[in-house]
C-alpha positions, 0 to 999 in steps of 0.5 A: 176566822173560821177553821175548816177541817177536812177528814177521810177521803175528802181531805185527799180529794181537796188536797189539804187537811185544813184551812182558815176561812175569813168570816166577820159575821155568822153564816150557814155551813152551806154558805161557807161551802158555796163561797169556797166553790165560787173561789176555786176548782179545788173545792169541787169535791164539796158539791157532794151532798152526802158529806157530813159536817160538825160545828165545834165538834157537834154533828150539824146540818148544812143550815147550821150557823158558824161564827168567827172562831168556830171550827167546821169539820167536813167528812164523808159518811162513816160506815162500820161493821 
């Protein structure tokens, strides 16, 4: 099982703050996103390549591997001032 957490406006756009995603072997972040996109229109906001991700609370890229038991966080770009 993979915990997928959505933050910020992305959470609002997909309509939930977290899901548990069934995986039994390592896969890339992009593969997780592609699988979600194939399952439901709910995940359409994940098409935005400007979003950022973190695996186990470390910033990662979309080629990073996630494994069962990991946490994947997806969030919009953060700005400050």
